[in-house]
C-alpha positions in Angstrom: -30.4 7.7 -20.6 -27.6 7.9 -18.1 -27.4 4.1 -17.7 -27.4 3.6 -21.5 -24.6 6.2 -21.8 -22.6 4.4 -19.0 -23.0 1.0 -20.7 -22.0 2.6 -24.0 -18.8 4.0 -22.4 -18.0 0.6 -20.9 -18.4 -1.1 -24.3 -16.0 1.4 -25.8 -13.5 0.9 -23.0 -13.5 -2.9 -23.5 -13.0 -2.4 -27.2 -10.2 0.0 -26.7 -8.3 -1.6 -23.8 -8.0 -5.3 -22.8 -8.3 -4.5 -19.1 -9.0 -8.1 -18.1 -5.8 -9.2 -19.8 -3.9 -6.6 -17.9 -5.5 -7.7 -14.6 -4.4 -11.3 -15.4 -0.8 -10.2 -16.1 -0.7 -8.1 -12.9 -2.1 -11.0 -10.8 0.5 -13.3 -12.3 3.3 -10.9 -11.2 1.8 -10.7 -7.7 1.7 -14.5 -7.4 5.3 -14.6 -8.7 6.3 -12.2 -5.9 4.9 -14.6 -3.3 7.0 -17.4 -4.8 10.0 -15.1 -4.4 9.1 -14.6 -0.7 8.9 -18.3 -0.2 12.2 -18.8 -2.0 13.8 -16.1 0.1 12.5 -17.8 3.3 13.9 -21.2 2.3 17.3 -19.6 1.4 17.4 -17.8 4.8 16.5 -20.9 6.8 19.3 -22.8 4.9 21.8 -20.0 5.7 20.6 -19.9 9.3 21.0 -23.7 9.8 24.5 -23.6 8.2 25.5 -20.8 10.5 24.4 -22.9 13.5 26.3 -25.9 12.3 29.4 -23.8 11.7 29.2 -22.6 15.3 29.1 -26.2 16.6 25.5 -27.3 16.4 24.8 -30.9 15.6 21.8 -33.2 15.6 23.2 -35.1 18.6 20.8 -35.7 21.5 23.6 -35.8 23.9 25.5 -32.5 23.5 29.0 -32.4 24.8 30.8 -29.4 23.4 29.8 -25.8 24.3 28.6 -25.2 20.7 26.3 -28.2 20.9 24.9 -27.2 24.2 24.1 -23.6 23.1 23.0 -24.1 19.5 21.6 -27.6 19.3 18.2 -26.5 20.8 18.1 -23.7 18.3 18.8 -26.0 15.3 16.1 -28.4 16.5 13.6 -25.6 17.0 14.0 -24.7 13.3 12.2 -27.9 12.3 8.7 -26.4 12.3 7.2 -22.9 12.6 5.4 -23.7 15.8 8.5 -25.3 17.4 10.6 -22.3 16.6 7.9 -19.9 17.8 7.7 -21.7 21.2 11.5 -21.8 21.6 12.1 -18.2 20.5 9.4 -16.9 22.9 11.4 -18.2 25.8 14.5 -16.6 24.4 12.7 -13.3 24.3 11.6 -13.7 27.9 15.2 -14.3 28.9 16.4 -11.2 26.9 13.6 -9.1 28.6 14.7 -10.3 32.0 11.5 -12.0 32.9 12.8 -15.5 32.9 16.0 -17.4 33.6 18.0 -19.6 31.3 17.6 -23.4 31.0 19.2 -26.3 29.1 17.0 -25.7 26.1 17.2 -21.9 26.3 20.4 -20.1 27.2 19.3 -16.7 26.0 22.4 -16.7 23.8 20.9 -17.8 20.5 22.8 -17.1 17.3 20.7 -14.2 16.1 21.0 -12.4 19.4 24.7 -12.9 19.5 24.9 -10.8 16.3 23.1 -8.0 18.1 25.4 -8.4 21.1 28.4 -8.1 18.8 27.0 -5.0 17.3 26.2 -3.7 20.8 22.6 -3.1 19.9 20.3 -2.9 23.0 17.3 -5.1 22.5 15.7 -5.8 25.9 12.9 -3.2 25.2 12.5 -4.6 21.7 12.2 -8.1 23.2 9.4 -6.9 25.5 7.5 -5.4 22.5 7.9 -8.6 20.5 6.6 -10.6 23.6 3.5 -8.4 23.6 2.9 -9.4 20.0 3.4 -13.1 21.1 0.8 -12.7 23.9 -1.7 -11.3 21.4 -1.0 -14.1 19.0 -1.5 -16.7 21.8 -4.7 -15.0 22.9 -6.1 -15.3 19.3 -4.5 -18.7 18.8 -2.5 -17.5 15.8 0.9 -18.5 14.5 3.5 -15.8 13.9 5.9 -15.3 11.1 8.6 -18.0 10.5 11.2 -17.4 11.7 9.9 -14.7 14.1 11.7 -11.3 13.7 12.0 -8.8 16.6 10.0 -5.6 16.3 12.3 -2.5 16.0 10.5 0.7 15.3 11.7 3.0 12.4 13.1 5.5 14.9 15.2 2.8 16.6 16.5 1.6 13.3 17.3 5.1 12.1 19.4 5.7 15.2 21.7 2.8 14.4 24.8 2.6 12.2 24.4 1.4 8.6 26.2 -1.9 9.6 23.8 -2.6 12.4 20.8 -1.9 10.1 22.2 -4.3 7.6 22.7 -7.0 10.2 19.2 -6.6 11.5 17.8 -6.7 7.9 19.9 -9.8 7.2 19.2 -11.8 10.3 15.7 -10.6 11.4 13.8 -10.5 8.1 10.0 -11.0 7.9 8.6 -13.3 5.3 5.1 -12.7 4.2 4.0 -16.1 2.9 0.3 -16.5 3.8 -2.5 -14.8 1.9 -3.4 -11.9 4.2 0.2 -11.5 5.3 1.3 -11.1 1.7 -1.5 -8.6 1.0 -0.1 -6.6 4.0 3.4 -6.8 2.5 2.1 -5.5 -0.9 0.6 -2.5 0.9 3.7 -1.9 3.0 5.8 -1.9 -0.2 3.3 0.7 -1.7 2.4 -1.6 -4.6 -1.1 0.0 -4.9 0.6 3.3 -5.8 2.5 1.6 -8.7 -0.8 -0.1 -9.8 -2.4 3.4 -9.8 0.3 4.7 -12.2 -0.5 1.8 -14.5 -4.2 2.6 -14.2 -3.5 6.2 -15.2 -1.9 5.1 -18.4 -5.0 3.1 -19.2 -7.7 5.5 -18.2 -5.9 8.9 -18.7 -7.2 9.4 -22.2 -10.9 8.6 -21.7 -12.4 12.0 -21.3 -9.7 13.9 -23.2 -10.3 11.8 -26.3 -14.1 12.5 -26.0 -13.3 16.3 -26.0 -10.7 16.1 -28.7 -13.1 14.3 -31.1 -15.9 16.8 -30.4 -18.0 16.1 -33.4 -17.9 12.3 -33.1 -18.2 12.2 -29.3 -18.8 15.2 -27.0 -20.9 17.3 -29.3 -22.9 14.2 -30.5 -23.6 13.3 -26.9 -24.9 16.8 -26.2 -27.3 16.4 -29.2 -28.5 13.1 -27.5 -29.4 15.0 -24.4 -26.2 14.4 -22.4 -24.9 17.8 -21.3 -21.2 18.4 -20.9 -21.6 18.4 -17.1 -23.3 15.0 -17.3 -20.4 13.8 -19.4 -17.9 15.0 -16.8 -19.7 12.9 -14.1 -19.9 9.8 -16.4 -16.3 10.0 -17.3 -15.3 10.6 -13.7 -17.1 7.4 -12.7 -15.6 5.5 -15.6 -12.1 6.6 -14.6 -12.7 5.8 -10.9 -14.1 2.4 -11.8 -11.3 1.5 -14.2 -8.6 2.5 -11.7 -10.3 0.6 -8.9 -10.5 -2.5 -11.1 -6.8 -2.3 -12.1 -5.7 -1.8 -8.5 -8.1 -3.9 -6.5 -8.6 -7.0 -8.6 -5.0 -8.0 -8.9 -4.5 -7.6 -5.2 -7.7 -9.6 -4.4 -7.0 -12.3 -6.9 -3.4 -12.6 -5.8 -4.5 -12.9 -2.1 -7.1 -15.6 -3.1 -4.6 -17.7 -5.1 -1.8 -17.4 -2.5 -4.3 -18.2 0.3 -5.4 -21.4 -1.5 -1.8 -22.6 -1.8 -0.2 -21.2 1.4 -3.2 -20.6 3.7 -4.9 -17.3 4.3 -3.6 -16.5 7.7 -5.7 -14.1 9.7 -7.0 -10.5 9.5 -6.6 -10.4 13.3 -2.8 -10.6 13.2 -1.3 -8.0 15.6 0.9 -5.3 13.9 2.5 -2.2 15.2 1.1 1.3 14.8 2.2 4.7 16.0 -0.3 7.0 17.7 0.1 10.6 18.9 0.6 10.9 22.7 0.3 14.6 23.3 3.6 16.3 24.5 5.3 12.9 24.5 5.2 12.5 20.8 4.2 9.1 19.6 3.5 5.8 21.3 3.8 2.4 19.6 0.9 0.0 20.2 -0.8 -2.9 18.4 -3.7 -3.0 16.1 -4.7 -5.7 13.6 -3.6 -6.1 10.0 -7.3 -6.3 9.0 -8.0 -2.9 10.4 -5.0 -1.3 8.7 -5.9 -3.0 5.4 -9.4 -1.6 5.7 -8.3 2.0 6.5 -5.5 1.9 3.9 -8.1 0.8 1.4 -10.4 3.7 2.3 -7.6 6.2 1.9 -6.7 4.5 -1.4 -10.2 4.9 -2.7 -10.2 8.6 -1.8 -6.9 9.0 -3.7 -8.3 7.2 -6.7 -11.2 9.7 -6.8 -8.8 12.6 -6.4 -6.7 11.3 -9.3 -9.8 10.8 -11.4 -10.9 14.4 -10.7 -7.4 15.6 -11.6 -7.7 13.7 -14.9 -11.0 15.3 -15.7 -9.6 18.8 -15.1 -6.5 18.2 -17.2 -8.7 16.7 -20.0 -11.0 19.7 -20.1 -8.0 22.1 -20.2 -5.7 20.2 -22.5 -8.1 18.3 -24.7 -5.4 16.0 -26.0 -5.5 12.3 -24.8 -1.7 11.6 -24.8 -0.7 14.9 -23.3 -3.5 14.6 -20.6 -2.3 11.2 -19.6 1.4 12.3 -19.5 0.5 15.4 -17.3 -1.6 13.4 -14.8 1.0 10.6 -14.7 3.8 13.0 -14.0 1.8 14.9 -11.3 0.9 11.6 -9.5 4.3 10.1 -9.9 5.8 13.2 -8.2 4.1 11.9 -5.0 7.3 9.7 -4.6 9.4 12.9 -4.1 7.0 15.5 -2.7 7.8 16.5 0.9 5.3 15.3 3.5 2.7 18.0 4.4 -0.7 17.8 5.9 -2.6 19.7 3.2 -1.4 18.2 -0.1 -2.9 14.9 -1.3 0.3 14.1 -3.2 1.9 13.5 0.2 -0.6 10.7 1.1 0.0 8.0 -1.5 1.9 5.7 0.8 -1.4 4.6 2.3 -0.2 1.9 4.6 2.3 4.1 6.4 -0.2 6.9 6.7 -2.7 4.4 8.2 -0.2 3.0 10.7 1.1 6.4 11.8 4.7 5.7 10.9 5.0 8.5 8.3 3.5 11.0 10.8 6.0 9.8 13.4 9.0 10.0 11.0 8.4 13.7 10.4 6.9 14.5 13.9 3.5 15.6 12.5 0.8 14.4 15.0 -1.8 16.1 12.9 -1.1 13.8 9.9 -3.8 11.3 11.0 -5.8 9.0 8.8 -9.2 10.6 9.0 -7.9 14.1 8.7 -5.9 13.0 5.6 -9.0 11.4 4.1 -11.0 14.6 4.7 -8.3 16.6 3.0 -8.3 14.4 -0.1 -12.1 14.6 -0.3 -12.0 18.4 0.0 -9.4 18.6 -2.9 -11.5 16.2 -5.0 -14.7 18.2 -4.5 -12.8 21.4 -5.2 -11.3 20.2 -8.5 -14.7 18.9 -9.7 -16.2 22.3 -8.7 -13.5 24.1 -10.8 -14.4 21.9 -13.8 -18.1 22.7 -13.4 -17.3 26.4 -13.1 -15.1 26.4 -16.2 -17.9 24.6 -18.2 -20.5 27.2 -17.0 -18.2 30.1 -17.8 -17.4 28.7 -21.2 -21.1 28.0 -22.0 -22.0 31.6 -20.9 -19.3 33.0 -23.3 -20.6 30.8 -26.1 -24.1 32.0 -25.4 -23.1 35.7 -25.6 -21.1 35.0 -28.8 -24.2 33.3 -30.3 -26.5 36.2 -29.3 -24.1 38.8 -30.8 -23.7 36.8 -34.0 -27.5 36.3 -34.3 -28.2 40.0 -33.8 -25.5 41.0 -36.3 -27.0 38.6 -38.9 -30.5 40.0 -38.2 -29.3 43.6 -38.6 -27.5 42.9 -41.8 -30.6 41.1 -43.2 -32.7 44.1 -42.2 -30.5 46.6 -44.0 
């Protein structure tokens, strides 16, 4: 009976909402975003080359002026991603003090000259970026094009607004390949916005059933599906619908982008922040694949939490539009809720929870991924328990009312 009921609910959902059409639209928007990344990369490279030419770079193979000697190698390196990666790696070694200058690498490239003008120290940042290069070389991977340098959030926060703008302008990261772009979508918290869309679609499921008692909830009880069984079925329906609306556009976008741009690798080294006892946090490298996996697990736990919240609101309010609005507002408040280690609304920026940067930004070492997931699961179970308790209490009250009514009717008949 349960399977039949679940199929019945899926049929109703497809009749009520064109979920697949929505997934196609969201996938199209995701792909369009990748084209925007590619256009931004092309525009930046054009601006970069123009800046080098303006400072004296030419295509001459026999440089004579100082501008040609310094900037010609940089202009030539921009011809391909690999050529630039090889050239920039040597520039980083010079900046880190582990290698001397040469005719091809003066250690005075155009982008570093901007940092020098801003008096931004970057030798430590150069060493960190070189570590990423070594990991890329070890795995035979190609980095971003053009390669940025890896400032931490704390380092950026300590700079002036002008310096932050200059770094954002001249050291951007372009996520062009499939898995790189998926990482970018998680970093920009796109799954959270997809979740809000999913709430609009699925928010009315259970509330509508309860509102139309005679046609839906009560009829199902007569068919042998208790209200508690309906709660679990609707919970699974909401979780499944939310997972579809969030996961499928992300997966399909990654596949399409990967087919056109290449997939890249799930072994790409990315920064993470880990607690280091009394020393606060230490930056280290993990892989984008690991962070995507752990971010996905946290996202799944948050989907279940949101679905449980929806079931509770539906049972209490019993109005489809009002239930959707309440759940949407509560979830959207995650964008402004202060970060704590006990409230699931603090955890919706899943990538930055997984990479430790949120914990570092508020100096909360206890805000670690697995403890966060445990907290979300605890809240989800707690909310579903409250719903079960409310149903049992309500059924007990109805039973008492029925018994009193029956006895009264019997007494009146006897008299």
